[in-house]
N, C-alpha and C positions, 0 to 999 in steps of 0.2 A: 654385140659387145656388152660387157657388164656395166652396171650403172650404180650410182650412189643415191641412197635415200637419206635425207636429212630430217630428223625429227625436231620439230620446233614447238615449244610451249613452255609455260611456267613450270618451275619445279613442282613436283607432285601432281602433274596434270595427266600422268599415265603414259609418258613417252617410252619407258622401259617395257611396259606390258605391250604397248602397241608395236614396239620394235621386235619383240619376240614373235608376234603374229606375222609381221612382215617377213621375218627370217624364214619362217616355215613355208610361206607362200612363194618366196622368191629366191630360194637357194642362196641365201645371203649370210654374211658374217657380220655380227654386231661389234662395232668398236665403241667402247663406252669410256668416257672420261671418269665417271663415278667409280666404275669397276676398278680402275687403276688407282685413283687417288684414295679410295677406301682401303685398298690393299696396303698401300704405302703409309697412309695417315689415317688410321681408323678413328682417332680422336680429333681429327682436323689438323691443320698446319698453321693455325693462327694467322698472323699478318702476311705470311708468305703463300697462303692458299691460292690467291688469284694468280700469282706467278707460276705455281705448280700446275694449275689448271691450264694456263696458256701453253706451258711447255709440253704438257700431255697432249693437248690438241695438236700442236706442231708435229709431235711424234706420230700421232694417229693419222694425220693427213698423209705423211709419207708412207706409213704402213698400208693405208687404204689403196694407194697406187700399186703396191705389191699384190694385194689381194685381188684387185681388178685385173692385173696382168695374168693372174692364175685362172681367170675366167669366172670368178665369183662376184656376185653383187655385194655391196657394202651398205650397212646401215650405220650412220653416225648418230649415236644415242647421246646427244647432249642438246642443250636448250636452244642454241642459235637465238639468243635473247635480243641481240641488237641488229639493226639493219646493216651496220658495218660488218658484223660477223657473217651475215648471210651473203652480203655482196662479196666479201673475201672468198667464201667457199665457192660461190658460182664462178668467180674469176679464176680461182685455182684449178677447178675441174675443167673449165673451158680451155684454159691454156694447156692442159694435159689431155685434151680431146676426150673427156669423159662426160657422159650425160649424168645430170643430177636432178633430183626432184626434192622440193621442200614439202613436207607433210606437216601441217599445222594443227595441233591439238588445241582447239578453242574451248576452254573450260569456263564455266560461270564462276564469278567470285565466291558465291556461296558454297558451291561444291569444292572449289579450290581450298578454302579455309577448312572445310570438313575433312578433306583428304590430308591436309597437313596435320590436323589433330589426330586422325587415325594412324598416320605413319609415325608420328611422334610416340603414340602409345605403343605401337609395335616395336619401335627402336628401344624404348624404355624397358620393355619386357624381354629384350634380347631376341625377338622373333624374326627380325629382318636386319640385314646389313645395309644401313643407310645412315646419312647424317641426320641428327636431330635438328629440326628447324625451329630455333627460338624466335622471339618477336623481332630481334635485331636482324637476323638472317632473312626472315620473311619480308621485312620492310626493305632491306637492301635489294632483294630480287624483284620485289614489286616496283621499286624505283628504276631498276635497270631494264626490265623487260619492255620491249617495244613491239607492239602488235604488228605483224607483217601486213603490208597492204596487199590488195588483191593481186597485183602484178607479180608479187613474190611467191604466192601460194600455188602449188601444183595440185595439192589435195588438202581439203579442210575436213577435219574430223570434229564434229560438234559433240561436246560432252556436257550434258545437262543433268 
């Protein structure tokens, strides 16, 4: 039976690139919150962005079950930043009798800040479709992110 791979890590930790590699190895479909929200709100959605992200995730949970029913693996390409999000996902898939794995991209703070700067440069130059991460957004996500404990992690990818 098909399974779900959940990519977990800070923004700019390499989740999307990692997901692309997983897709190629595992006959999987990537379901990405950023892909949808960037398409609908390329400049962001202001105060409503968190609500739209939650709605997009709800939609993608349902869509993931359709993909799995067709026999394909699924990669959820979003951060799973909090333990509550990770617990919800595991419970959702368990209730639907679907196996899931959490792949945690463990990035050093120094490299994380470097990657944010590099991505912001590419966004400013119009070379990538991504959100610009200003200091406020960086601090918001740094404050939200909860490192998963060992019992949550199925595979750790160390990025240094």
